[in-house]
All heavy atoms as atom14 arrays in JSON, in Angstrom:
{
  "sequence": "MKQRAIATYRSQTTSFIDDDPAGFCLTPQMLSNFARPWEVYLEGSPSIHE",
  "atom14_mask": [
    [1, 1, 1, 1, 1, 1, 1, 1, 0, 0, 0, 0, 0, 0],
    [1, 1, 1, 1, 1, 1, 1, 1, 1, 0, 0, 0, 0, 0],
    [1, 1, 1, 1, 1, 1, 1, 1, 1, 0, 0, 0, 0, 0],
    [1, 1, 1, 1, 1, 1, 1, 1, 1, 1, 1, 0, 0, 0],
    [1, 1, 1, 1, 1, 0, 0, 0, 0, 0, 0, 0, 0, 0],
    [1, 1, 1, 1, 1, 1, 1, 1, 0, 0, 0, 0, 0, 0],
    [1, 1, 1, 1, 1, 0, 0, 0, 0, 0, 0, 0, 0, 0],
    [1, 1, 1, 1, 1, 1, 1, 0, 0, 0, 0, 0, 0, 0],
    [1, 1, 1, 1, 1, 1, 1, 1, 1, 1, 1, 1, 0, 0],
    [1, 1, 1, 1, 1, 1, 1, 1, 1, 1, 1, 0, 0, 0],
    [1, 1, 1, 1, 1, 1, 0, 0, 0, 0, 0, 0, 0, 0],
    [1, 1, 1, 1, 1, 1, 1, 1, 1, 0, 0, 0, 0, 0],
    [1, 1, 1, 1, 1, 1, 1, 0, 0, 0, 0, 0, 0, 0],
    [1, 1, 1, 1, 1, 1, 1, 0, 0, 0, 0, 0, 0, 0],
    [1, 1, 1, 1, 1, 1, 0, 0, 0, 0, 0, 0, 0, 0],
    [1, 1, 1, 1, 1, 1, 1, 1, 1, 1, 1, 0, 0, 0],
    [1, 1, 1, 1, 1, 1, 1, 1, 0, 0, 0, 0, 0, 0],
    [1, 1, 1, 1, 1, 1, 1, 1, 0, 0, 0, 0, 0, 0],
    [1, 1, 1, 1, 1, 1, 1, 1, 0, 0, 0, 0, 0, 0],
    [1, 1, 1, 1, 1, 1, 1, 1, 0, 0, 0, 0, 0, 0],
    [1, 1, 1, 1, 1, 1, 1, 0, 0, 0, 0, 0, 0, 0],
    [1, 1, 1, 1, 1, 0, 0, 0, 0, 0, 0, 0, 0, 0],
    [1, 1, 1, 1, 0, 0, 0, 0, 0, 0, 0, 0, 0, 0],
    [1, 1, 1, 1, 1, 1, 1, 1, 1, 1, 1, 0, 0, 0],
    [1, 1, 1, 1, 1, 1, 0, 0, 0, 0, 0, 0, 0, 0],
    [1, 1, 1, 1, 1, 1, 1, 1, 0, 0, 0, 0, 0, 0],
    [1, 1, 1, 1, 1, 1, 1, 0, 0, 0, 0, 0, 0, 0],
    [1, 1, 1, 1, 1, 1, 1, 0, 0, 0, 0, 0, 0, 0],
    [1, 1, 1, 1, 1, 1, 1, 1, 1, 0, 0, 0, 0, 0],
    [1, 1, 1, 1, 1, 1, 1, 1, 0, 0, 0, 0, 0, 0],
    [1, 1, 1, 1, 1, 1, 1, 1, 0, 0, 0, 0, 0, 0],
    [1, 1, 1, 1, 1, 1, 0, 0, 0, 0, 0, 0, 0, 0],
    [1, 1, 1, 1, 1, 1, 1, 1, 0, 0, 0, 0, 0, 0],
    [1, 1, 1, 1, 1, 1, 1, 1, 1, 1, 1, 0, 0, 0],
    [1, 1, 1, 1, 1, 0, 0, 0, 0, 0, 0, 0, 0, 0],
    [1, 1, 1, 1, 1, 1, 1, 1, 1, 1, 1, 0, 0, 0],
    [1, 1, 1, 1, 1, 1, 1, 0, 0, 0, 0, 0, 0, 0],
    [1, 1, 1, 1, 1, 1, 1, 1, 1, 1, 1, 1, 1, 1],
    [1, 1, 1, 1, 1, 1, 1, 1, 1, 0, 0, 0, 0, 0],
    [1, 1, 1, 1, 1, 1, 1, 0, 0, 0, 0, 0, 0, 0],
    [1, 1, 1, 1, 1, 1, 1, 1, 1, 1, 1, 1, 0, 0],
    [1, 1, 1, 1, 1, 1, 1, 1, 0, 0, 0, 0, 0, 0],
    [1, 1, 1, 1, 1, 1, 1, 1, 1, 0, 0, 0, 0, 0],
    [1, 1, 1, 1, 0, 0, 0, 0, 0, 0, 0, 0, 0, 0],
    [1, 1, 1, 1, 1, 1, 0, 0, 0, 0, 0, 0, 0, 0],
    [1, 1, 1, 1, 1, 1, 1, 0, 0, 0, 0, 0, 0, 0],
    [1, 1, 1, 1, 1, 1, 0, 0, 0, 0, 0, 0, 0, 0],
    [1, 1, 1, 1, 1, 1, 1, 1, 0, 0, 0, 0, 0, 0],
    [1, 1, 1, 1, 1, 1, 1, 1, 1, 1, 0, 0, 0, 0],
    [1, 1, 1, 1, 1, 1, 1, 1, 1, 0, 0, 0, 0, 0]
  ],
  "atom14_positions": [
    [[-9.57, -4.88, 2.26], [-9.78, -6.31, 2.34], [-8.88, -7.09, 1.41], [-8.38, -8.18, 1.78], [-11.23, -6.62, 1.93], [-12.25, -6.33, 3.06], [-13.96, -6.88, 2.79], [-14.14, -7.37, 1.19], [0.0, 0.0, 0.0], [0.0, 0.0, 0.0], [0.0, 0.0, 0.0], [0.0, 0.0, 0.0], [0.0, 0.0, 0.0], [0.0, 0.0, 0.0]],
    [[-8.6, -6.57, 0.23], [-7.73, -7.26, -0.69], [-6.37, -7.39, -0.14], [-5.75, -8.48, -0.26], [-7.74, -6.56, -2.02], [-6.99, -7.3, -3.12], [-6.95, -6.67, -4.49], [-7.46, -5.38, -4.68], [-7.36, -4.87, -6.03], [0.0, 0.0, 0.0], [0.0, 0.0, 0.0], [0.0, 0.0, 0.0], [0.0, 0.0, 0.0], [0.0, 0.0, 0.0]],
    [[-5.84, -6.39, 0.46], [-4.48, -6.43, 1.01], [-4.36, -7.4, 2.19], [-3.4, -8.12, 2.32], [-4.05, -5.01, 1.5], [-3.86, -3.99, 0.38], [-2.94, -4.47, -0.72], [-1.81, -4.86, -0.42], [-3.38, -4.45, -1.95], [0.0, 0.0, 0.0], [0.0, 0.0, 0.0], [0.0, 0.0, 0.0], [0.0, 0.0, 0.0], [0.0, 0.0, 0.0]],
    [[-5.4, -7.5, 3.0], [-5.38, -8.48, 4.06], [-5.47, -9.86, 3.49], [-4.77, -10.78, 3.97], [-6.6, -8.27, 5.01], [-6.4, -7.07, 5.91], [-7.37, -7.04, 7.05], [-8.75, -7.39, 6.69], [-9.68, -6.44, 6.47], [-9.41, -5.15, 6.59], [-10.96, -6.78, 6.17], [0.0, 0.0, 0.0], [0.0, 0.0, 0.0], [0.0, 0.0, 0.0]],
    [[-6.22, -10.1, 2.45], [-6.31, -11.4, 1.83], [-4.97, -11.83, 1.26], [-4.5, -12.95, 1.43], [-7.39, -11.44, 0.78], [0.0, 0.0, 0.0], [0.0, 0.0, 0.0], [0.0, 0.0, 0.0], [0.0, 0.0, 0.0], [0.0, 0.0, 0.0], [0.0, 0.0, 0.0], [0.0, 0.0, 0.0], [0.0, 0.0, 0.0], [0.0, 0.0, 0.0]],
    [[-4.29, -10.93, 0.56], [-2.99, -11.2, -0.04], [-1.99, -11.57, 1.08], [-1.17, -12.49, 0.95], [-2.52, -10.02, -0.94], [-3.42, -9.98, -2.17], [-1.02, -10.24, -1.3], [-3.18, -8.73, -3.02], [0.0, 0.0, 0.0], [0.0, 0.0, 0.0], [0.0, 0.0, 0.0], [0.0, 0.0, 0.0], [0.0, 0.0, 0.0], [0.0, 0.0, 0.0]],
    [[-2.05, -10.81, 2.16], [-1.12, -11.01, 3.25], [-1.22, -12.4, 3.91], [-0.3, -12.86, 4.51], [-1.19, -9.93, 4.27], [0.0, 0.0, 0.0], [0.0, 0.0, 0.0], [0.0, 0.0, 0.0], [0.0, 0.0, 0.0], [0.0, 0.0, 0.0], [0.0, 0.0, 0.0], [0.0, 0.0, 0.0], [0.0, 0.0, 0.0], [0.0, 0.0, 0.0]],
    [[-2.39, -13.02, 3.84], [-2.53, -14.31, 4.4], [-1.75, -15.37, 3.71], [-1.5, -16.44, 4.26], [-4.09, -14.69, 4.48], [-4.52, -14.9, 3.13], [-4.86, -13.73, 5.23], [0.0, 0.0, 0.0], [0.0, 0.0, 0.0], [0.0, 0.0, 0.0], [0.0, 0.0, 0.0], [0.0, 0.0, 0.0], [0.0, 0.0, 0.0], [0.0, 0.0, 0.0]],
    [[-1.36, -15.2, 2.48], [-0.56, -16.13, 1.69], [0.91, -15.82, 2.0], [1.7, -15.39, 1.1], [-0.91, -16.05, 0.24], [-2.23, -16.51, -0.08], [-3.27, -15.68, -0.09], [-2.47, -17.92, -0.23], [-4.61, -16.16, -0.33], [-3.74, -18.36, -0.49], [-4.78, -17.47, -0.49], [-6.09, -17.97, -0.72], [0.0, 0.0, 0.0], [0.0, 0.0, 0.0]],
    [[1.39, -16.1, 3.25], [2.76, -15.85, 3.6], [3.78, -16.56, 2.81], [4.89, -16.06, 2.61], [2.98, -16.18, 5.15], [2.1, -15.29, 6.06], [2.45, -15.53, 7.53], [2.49, -16.95, 7.85], [3.28, -17.45, 8.73], [4.18, -16.72, 9.37], [3.3, -18.75, 9.01], [0.0, 0.0, 0.0], [0.0, 0.0, 0.0], [0.0, 0.0, 0.0]],
    [[3.44, -17.76, 2.31], [4.41, -18.49, 1.49], [4.7, -17.82, 0.2], [5.69, -18.08, -0.47], [3.95, -19.92, 1.2], [2.72, -19.91, 0.45], [0.0, 0.0, 0.0], [0.0, 0.0, 0.0], [0.0, 0.0, 0.0], [0.0, 0.0, 0.0], [0.0, 0.0, 0.0], [0.0, 0.0, 0.0], [0.0, 0.0, 0.0], [0.0, 0.0, 0.0]],
    [[3.85, -16.89, -0.27], [4.08, -16.17, -1.51], [4.48, -14.72, -1.29], [4.79, -13.99, -2.25], [2.83, -16.25, -2.38], [2.5, -17.66, -2.8], [1.29, -17.72, -3.7], [0.75, -16.75, -4.13], [0.77, -18.9, -3.95], [0.0, 0.0, 0.0], [0.0, 0.0, 0.0], [0.0, 0.0, 0.0], [0.0, 0.0, 0.0], [0.0, 0.0, 0.0]],
    [[4.41, -14.22, -0.06], [4.65, -12.8, 0.14], [5.77, -12.52, 1.13], [6.18, -11.39, 1.34], [3.37, -12.07, 0.69], [2.94, -12.72, 1.86], [2.26, -12.09, -0.35], [0.0, 0.0, 0.0], [0.0, 0.0, 0.0], [0.0, 0.0, 0.0], [0.0, 0.0, 0.0], [0.0, 0.0, 0.0], [0.0, 0.0, 0.0], [0.0, 0.0, 0.0]],
    [[6.34, -13.6, 1.7], [7.42, -13.42, 2.66], [8.47, -14.57, 2.43], [8.27, -15.44, 1.57], [6.97, -13.56, 4.12], [6.56, -14.9, 4.36], [5.83, -12.58, 4.44], [0.0, 0.0, 0.0], [0.0, 0.0, 0.0], [0.0, 0.0, 0.0], [0.0, 0.0, 0.0], [0.0, 0.0, 0.0], [0.0, 0.0, 0.0], [0.0, 0.0, 0.0]],
    [[9.48, -14.64, 3.18], [10.46, -15.75, 3.09], [10.03, -16.91, 4.08], [10.93, -17.57, 4.62], [11.89, -15.24, 3.4], [11.94, -14.62, 4.67], [0.0, 0.0, 0.0], [0.0, 0.0, 0.0], [0.0, 0.0, 0.0], [0.0, 0.0, 0.0], [0.0, 0.0, 0.0], [0.0, 0.0, 0.0], [0.0, 0.0, 0.0], [0.0, 0.0, 0.0]],
    [[8.81, -17.1, 4.25], [8.25, -18.14, 5.1], [8.83, -19.5, 4.8], [9.22, -20.27, 5.69], [6.71, -18.14, 4.97], [6.07, -19.22, 5.77], [5.96, -19.14, 7.08], [5.45, -20.29, 5.18], [5.34, -20.08, 7.91], [4.81, -21.29, 5.89], [4.73, -21.14, 7.28], [0.0, 0.0, 0.0], [0.0, 0.0, 0.0], [0.0, 0.0, 0.0]],
    [[8.96, -19.82, 3.44], [9.57, -21.08, 3.06], [10.99, -20.71, 2.67], [11.26, -20.1, 1.72], [8.83, -21.68, 1.87], [7.37, -22.0, 2.3], [9.53, -22.9, 1.35], [6.48, -22.53, 1.15], [0.0, 0.0, 0.0], [0.0, 0.0, 0.0], [0.0, 0.0, 0.0], [0.0, 0.0, 0.0], [0.0, 0.0, 0.0], [0.0, 0.0, 0.0]],
    [[11.96, -21.2, 3.51], [13.32, -20.78, 3.27], [14.25, -21.95, 2.78], [15.39, -21.74, 2.61], [13.94, -20.22, 4.58], [13.89, -21.15, 5.74], [13.44, -22.29, 5.57], [14.39, -20.77, 6.78], [0.0, 0.0, 0.0], [0.0, 0.0, 0.0], [0.0, 0.0, 0.0], [0.0, 0.0, 0.0], [0.0, 0.0, 0.0], [0.0, 0.0, 0.0]],
    [[13.64, -23.13, 2.51], [14.43, -24.24, 2.05], [14.45, -24.37, 0.51], [14.96, -25.38, 0.03], [14.01, -25.5, 2.74], [12.62, -25.95, 2.39], [11.89, -25.11, 1.87], [12.22, -27.08, 2.71], [0.0, 0.0, 0.0], [0.0, 0.0, 0.0], [0.0, 0.0, 0.0], [0.0, 0.0, 0.0], [0.0, 0.0, 0.0], [0.0, 0.0, 0.0]],
    [[13.76, -23.47, -0.22], [13.77, -23.56, -1.67], [14.13, -22.16, -2.23], [13.27, -21.26, -2.34], [12.32, -23.97, -2.09], [12.25, -24.07, -3.63], [13.26, -24.01, -4.27], [11.15, -24.32, -4.14], [0.0, 0.0, 0.0], [0.0, 0.0, 0.0], [0.0, 0.0, 0.0], [0.0, 0.0, 0.0], [0.0, 0.0, 0.0], [0.0, 0.0, 0.0]],
    [[15.41, -21.95, -2.48], [15.86, -20.66, -3.0], [15.22, -20.26, -4.35], [15.16, -19.09, -4.68], [17.41, -20.8, -3.12], [17.67, -22.24, -3.06], [16.51, -22.94, -2.39], [0.0, 0.0, 0.0], [0.0, 0.0, 0.0], [0.0, 0.0, 0.0], [0.0, 0.0, 0.0], [0.0, 0.0, 0.0], [0.0, 0.0, 0.0], [0.0, 0.0, 0.0]],
    [[14.73, -21.23, -5.07], [14.12, -20.96, -6.4], [12.56, -20.89, -6.23], [11.89, -20.7, -7.21], [14.47, -21.98, -7.42], [0.0, 0.0, 0.0], [0.0, 0.0, 0.0], [0.0, 0.0, 0.0], [0.0, 0.0, 0.0], [0.0, 0.0, 0.0], [0.0, 0.0, 0.0], [0.0, 0.0, 0.0], [0.0, 0.0, 0.0], [0.0, 0.0, 0.0]],
    [[12.08, -20.88, -5.03], [10.68, -20.84, -4.74], [10.01, -19.59, -5.2], [10.73, -18.49, -5.27], [0.0, 0.0, 0.0], [0.0, 0.0, 0.0], [0.0, 0.0, 0.0], [0.0, 0.0, 0.0], [0.0, 0.0, 0.0], [0.0, 0.0, 0.0], [0.0, 0.0, 0.0], [0.0, 0.0, 0.0], [0.0, 0.0, 0.0], [0.0, 0.0, 0.0]],
    [[8.76, -19.55, -5.41], [7.99, -18.34, -5.86], [7.73, -17.44, -4.73], [7.22, -17.85, -3.66], [6.67, -18.81, -6.55], [5.89, -17.71, -7.04], [6.2, -17.04, -8.18], [4.8, -17.23, -6.29], [5.46, -15.96, -8.65], [4.0, -16.21, -6.71], [4.38, -15.55, -7.88], [0.0, 0.0, 0.0], [0.0, 0.0, 0.0], [0.0, 0.0, 0.0]],
    [[8.02, -16.17, -4.93], [7.66, -15.08, -3.92], [7.28, -13.86, -4.75], [8.04, -13.47, -5.67], [8.77, -14.84, -3.0], [8.3, -13.76, -1.64], [0.0, 0.0, 0.0], [0.0, 0.0, 0.0], [0.0, 0.0, 0.0], [0.0, 0.0, 0.0], [0.0, 0.0, 0.0], [0.0, 0.0, 0.0], [0.0, 0.0, 0.0], [0.0, 0.0, 0.0]],
    [[6.12, -13.31, -4.45], [5.76, -12.04, -5.14], [6.69, -10.97, -4.76], [6.95, -10.72, -3.56], [4.28, -11.71, -4.79], [3.22, -12.65, -5.19], [1.92, -12.38, -4.52], [3.04, -12.59, -6.76], [0.0, 0.0, 0.0], [0.0, 0.0, 0.0], [0.0, 0.0, 0.0], [0.0, 0.0, 0.0], [0.0, 0.0, 0.0], [0.0, 0.0, 0.0]],
    [[7.14, -10.2, -5.71], [8.07, -9.08, -5.46], [7.19, -7.87, -5.04], [6.03, -7.78, -5.28], [8.86, -8.66, -6.7], [7.94, -8.22, -7.7], [9.65, -9.88, -7.25], [0.0, 0.0, 0.0], [0.0, 0.0, 0.0], [0.0, 0.0, 0.0], [0.0, 0.0, 0.0], [0.0, 0.0, 0.0], [0.0, 0.0, 0.0], [0.0, 0.0, 0.0]],
    [[7.86, -6.9, -4.36], [7.18, -5.7, -4.02], [6.55, -5.01, -5.21], [5.41, -4.47, -5.14], [8.24, -4.77, -3.41], [9.26, -5.79, -2.82], [9.23, -6.91, -3.87], [0.0, 0.0, 0.0], [0.0, 0.0, 0.0], [0.0, 0.0, 0.0], [0.0, 0.0, 0.0], [0.0, 0.0, 0.0], [0.0, 0.0, 0.0], [0.0, 0.0, 0.0]],
    [[7.18, -5.02, -6.35], [6.68, -4.44, -7.59], [5.36, -5.19, -7.99], [4.4, -4.55, -8.37], [7.67, -4.46, -8.72], [8.88, -3.61, -8.52], [9.95, -4.34, -7.66], [9.8, -5.49, -7.23], [11.02, -3.69, -7.43], [0.0, 0.0, 0.0], [0.0, 0.0, 0.0], [0.0, 0.0, 0.0], [0.0, 0.0, 0.0], [0.0, 0.0, 0.0]],
    [[5.35, -6.5, -7.91], [4.18, -7.29, -8.26], [3.05, -7.0, -7.28], [1.9, -6.74, -7.71], [4.49, -8.77, -8.29], [5.43, -9.17, -9.34], [6.04, -10.86, -9.14], [4.77, -11.8, -9.88], [0.0, 0.0, 0.0], [0.0, 0.0, 0.0], [0.0, 0.0, 0.0], [0.0, 0.0, 0.0], [0.0, 0.0, 0.0], [0.0, 0.0, 0.0]],
    [[3.34, -6.96, -5.97], [2.3, -6.65, -4.98], [1.75, -5.26, -5.13], [0.57, -5.0, -4.84], [2.92, -6.83, -3.61], [3.2, -8.27, -3.21], [4.04, -8.34, -1.93], [1.92, -9.07, -3.02], [0.0, 0.0, 0.0], [0.0, 0.0, 0.0], [0.0, 0.0, 0.0], [0.0, 0.0, 0.0], [0.0, 0.0, 0.0], [0.0, 0.0, 0.0]],
    [[2.52, -4.28, -5.61], [2.02, -2.93, -5.81], [0.92, -2.85, -6.83], [0.02, -2.0, -6.73], [3.17, -1.95, -6.19], [3.61, -2.2, -7.53], [0.0, 0.0, 0.0], [0.0, 0.0, 0.0], [0.0, 0.0, 0.0], [0.0, 0.0, 0.0], [0.0, 0.0, 0.0], [0.0, 0.0, 0.0], [0.0, 0.0, 0.0], [0.0, 0.0, 0.0]],
    [[0.86, -3.82, -7.76], [-0.25, -3.88, -8.75], [-1.57, -4.14, -8.07], [-2.61, -3.78, -8.57], [0.02, -4.96, -9.75], [1.14, -4.56, -10.69], [1.22, -3.44, -11.19], [2.07, -5.45, -10.86], [0.0, 0.0, 0.0], [0.0, 0.0, 0.0], [0.0, 0.0, 0.0], [0.0, 0.0, 0.0], [0.0, 0.0, 0.0], [0.0, 0.0, 0.0]],
    [[-1.57, -4.77, -6.89], [-2.78, -5.1, -6.19], [-3.18, -4.06, -5.22], [-4.27, -4.15, -4.55], [-2.68, -6.43, -5.5], [-2.32, -7.53, -6.42], [-1.09, -8.18, -6.36], [-3.27, -7.99, -7.4], [-0.8, -9.24, -7.24], [-2.9, -9.08, -8.18], [-1.64, -9.67, -8.16], [0.0, 0.0, 0.0], [0.0, 0.0, 0.0], [0.0, 0.0, 0.0]],
    [[-2.43, -2.99, -5.03], [-2.67, -1.89, -4.08], [-3.31, -0.73, -4.71], [-3.64, 0.24, -4.0], [-1.36, -1.56, -3.39], [0.0, 0.0, 0.0], [0.0, 0.0, 0.0], [0.0, 0.0, 0.0], [0.0, 0.0, 0.0], [0.0, 0.0, 0.0], [0.0, 0.0, 0.0], [0.0, 0.0, 0.0], [0.0, 0.0, 0.0], [0.0, 0.0, 0.0]],
    [[-3.64, -0.75, -5.95], [-4.24, 0.39, -6.68], [-5.67, 0.45, -6.34], [-6.34, -0.6, -6.04], [-4.01, 0.21, -8.15], [-2.55, 0.24, -8.55], [-2.41, 0.07, -10.03], [-1.01, 0.15, -10.41], [-0.42, -0.56, -11.31], [-1.15, -1.43, -12.01], [0.8, -0.46, -11.56], [0.0, 0.0, 0.0], [0.0, 0.0, 0.0], [0.0, 0.0, 0.0]],
    [[-6.31, 1.64, -6.38], [-7.73, 1.77, -6.16], [-8.62, 1.26, -7.28], [-9.84, 1.33, -7.24], [-7.91, 3.3, -5.86], [-6.82, 3.91, -6.7], [-5.64, 2.9, -6.61], [0.0, 0.0, 0.0], [0.0, 0.0, 0.0], [0.0, 0.0, 0.0], [0.0, 0.0, 0.0], [0.0, 0.0, 0.0], [0.0, 0.0, 0.0], [0.0, 0.0, 0.0]],
    [[-7.94, 0.83, -8.41], [-8.72, 0.36, -9.53], [-8.1, -0.94, -10.01], [-6.99, -1.3, -9.68], [-8.71, 1.4, -10.65], [-7.31, 2.04, -10.92], [-6.89, 3.14, -10.31], [-6.26, 1.47, -11.73], [-5.55, 3.35, -10.75], [-5.2, 2.33, -11.59], [-6.16, 0.37, -12.57], [-3.99, 2.16, -12.28], [-4.94, 0.2, -13.24], [-3.9, 1.06, -13.13]],
    [[-8.81, -1.67, -10.85], [-8.3, -2.89, -11.45], [-8.67, -2.93, -12.9], [-9.54, -2.29, -13.37], [-8.98, -4.13, -10.8], [-8.61, -4.29, -9.36], [-9.16, -5.53, -8.71], [-9.65, -6.4, -9.42], [-9.19, -5.62, -7.45], [0.0, 0.0, 0.0], [0.0, 0.0, 0.0], [0.0, 0.0, 0.0], [0.0, 0.0, 0.0], [0.0, 0.0, 0.0]],
    [[-7.85, -3.72, -13.7], [-8.09, -3.91, -15.07], [-8.36, -5.34, -15.37], [-7.7, -6.21, -14.82], [-6.87, -3.48, -15.93], [-7.04, -3.74, -17.35], [-6.52, -1.98, -15.68], [0.0, 0.0, 0.0], [0.0, 0.0, 0.0], [0.0, 0.0, 0.0], [0.0, 0.0, 0.0], [0.0, 0.0, 0.0], [0.0, 0.0, 0.0], [0.0, 0.0, 0.0]],
    [[-9.45, -5.58, -16.06], [-9.77, -6.99, -16.46], [-9.76, -7.05, -17.95], [-10.22, -6.19, -18.69], [-11.18, -7.3, -15.96], [-11.32, -7.39, -14.47], [-11.64, -6.22, -13.73], [-11.12, -8.54, -13.78], [-11.7, -6.25, -12.37], [-11.21, -8.57, -12.4], [-11.51, -7.48, -11.72], [-11.59, -7.53, -10.34], [0.0, 0.0, 0.0], [0.0, 0.0, 0.0]],
    [[-9.15, -8.11, -18.47], [-9.12, -8.36, -19.9], [-9.98, -9.58, -20.18], [-9.86, -10.55, -19.56], [-7.66, -8.58, -20.31], [-6.67, -7.51, -20.03], [-5.24, -7.88, -20.39], [-7.08, -6.22, -20.68], [0.0, 0.0, 0.0], [0.0, 0.0, 0.0], [0.0, 0.0, 0.0], [0.0, 0.0, 0.0], [0.0, 0.0, 0.0], [0.0, 0.0, 0.0]],
    [[-10.71, -9.43, -21.22], [-11.63, -10.56, -21.65], [-11.12, -11.03, -22.97], [-10.96, -10.3, -23.92], [-13.07, -10.09, -21.8], [-14.05, -11.18, -22.13], [-15.45, -10.7, -22.11], [-15.78, -9.75, -21.4], [-16.23, -11.3, -22.92], [0.0, 0.0, 0.0], [0.0, 0.0, 0.0], [0.0, 0.0, 0.0], [0.0, 0.0, 0.0], [0.0, 0.0, 0.0]],
    [[-10.86, -12.34, -23.04], [-10.33, -12.92, -24.28], [-11.47, -13.36, -25.15], [-12.66, -13.46, -24.71], [0.0, 0.0, 0.0], [0.0, 0.0, 0.0], [0.0, 0.0, 0.0], [0.0, 0.0, 0.0], [0.0, 0.0, 0.0], [0.0, 0.0, 0.0], [0.0, 0.0, 0.0], [0.0, 0.0, 0.0], [0.0, 0.0, 0.0], [0.0, 0.0, 0.0]],
    [[-11.19, -13.69, -26.4], [-12.16, -14.21, -27.28], [-12.48, -15.59, -26.92], [-11.58, -16.38, -26.46], [-11.65, -14.16, -28.72], [-11.37, -12.83, -29.07], [0.0, 0.0, 0.0], [0.0, 0.0, 0.0], [0.0, 0.0, 0.0], [0.0, 0.0, 0.0], [0.0, 0.0, 0.0], [0.0, 0.0, 0.0], [0.0, 0.0, 0.0], [0.0, 0.0, 0.0]],
    [[-13.71, -16.05, -27.1], [-14.02, -17.47, -26.8], [-13.22, -18.45, -27.69], [-12.97, -18.12, -28.85], [-15.5, -17.57, -27.19], [-16.01, -16.19, -27.31], [-14.81, -15.3, -27.58], [0.0, 0.0, 0.0], [0.0, 0.0, 0.0], [0.0, 0.0, 0.0], [0.0, 0.0, 0.0], [0.0, 0.0, 0.0], [0.0, 0.0, 0.0], [0.0, 0.0, 0.0]],
    [[-12.77, -19.5, -27.1], [-12.05, -20.51, -27.82], [-12.98, -21.29, -28.79], [-14.06, -21.53, -28.43], [-11.36, -21.45, -26.87], [-10.75, -22.52, -27.55], [0.0, 0.0, 0.0], [0.0, 0.0, 0.0], [0.0, 0.0, 0.0], [0.0, 0.0, 0.0], [0.0, 0.0, 0.0], [0.0, 0.0, 0.0], [0.0, 0.0, 0.0], [0.0, 0.0, 0.0]],
    [[-12.4, -21.62, -29.88], [-13.24, -22.49, -30.89], [-13.45, -23.87, -30.33], [-14.22, -24.61, -30.76], [-12.6, -22.5, -32.23], [-11.15, -23.13, -32.2], [-12.57, -21.13, -32.87], [-10.6, -23.4, -33.57], [0.0, 0.0, 0.0], [0.0, 0.0, 0.0], [0.0, 0.0, 0.0], [0.0, 0.0, 0.0], [0.0, 0.0, 0.0], [0.0, 0.0, 0.0]],
    [[-12.68, -24.27, -29.27], [-12.71, -25.56, -28.73], [-13.75, -25.68, -27.56], [-13.91, -26.67, -26.95], [-11.4, -26.08, -28.26], [-10.35, -26.1, -29.37], [-10.43, -27.03, -30.36], [-9.36, -25.28, -29.64], [-9.46, -26.82, -31.24], [-8.79, -25.8, -30.8], [0.0, 0.0, 0.0], [0.0, 0.0, 0.0], [0.0, 0.0, 0.0], [0.0, 0.0, 0.0]],
    [[-14.33, -24.53, -27.19], [-15.27, -24.59, -26.07], [-16.67, -24.99, -26.49], [-17.11, -24.88, -27.54], [-15.37, -23.18, -25.42], [-14.1, -22.76, -24.67], [-14.21, -21.41, -24.0], [-15.35, -20.88, -23.96], [-13.19, -20.99, -23.53], [0.0, 0.0, 0.0], [0.0, 0.0, 0.0], [0.0, 0.0, 0.0], [0.0, 0.0, 0.0], [0.0, 0.0, 0.0]]
  ]
}
């Protein structure tokens, strides 16, 4: 399900937008991080301003 969800964002995963050479596109290396069978979550310390 996660891979299908990521694939729906064609503007970030393909060259769908071709008029901005500096536009953001996820690299294959970045996308491979989302294909693992596990995930890592980091929890930060609460801000003193919250």
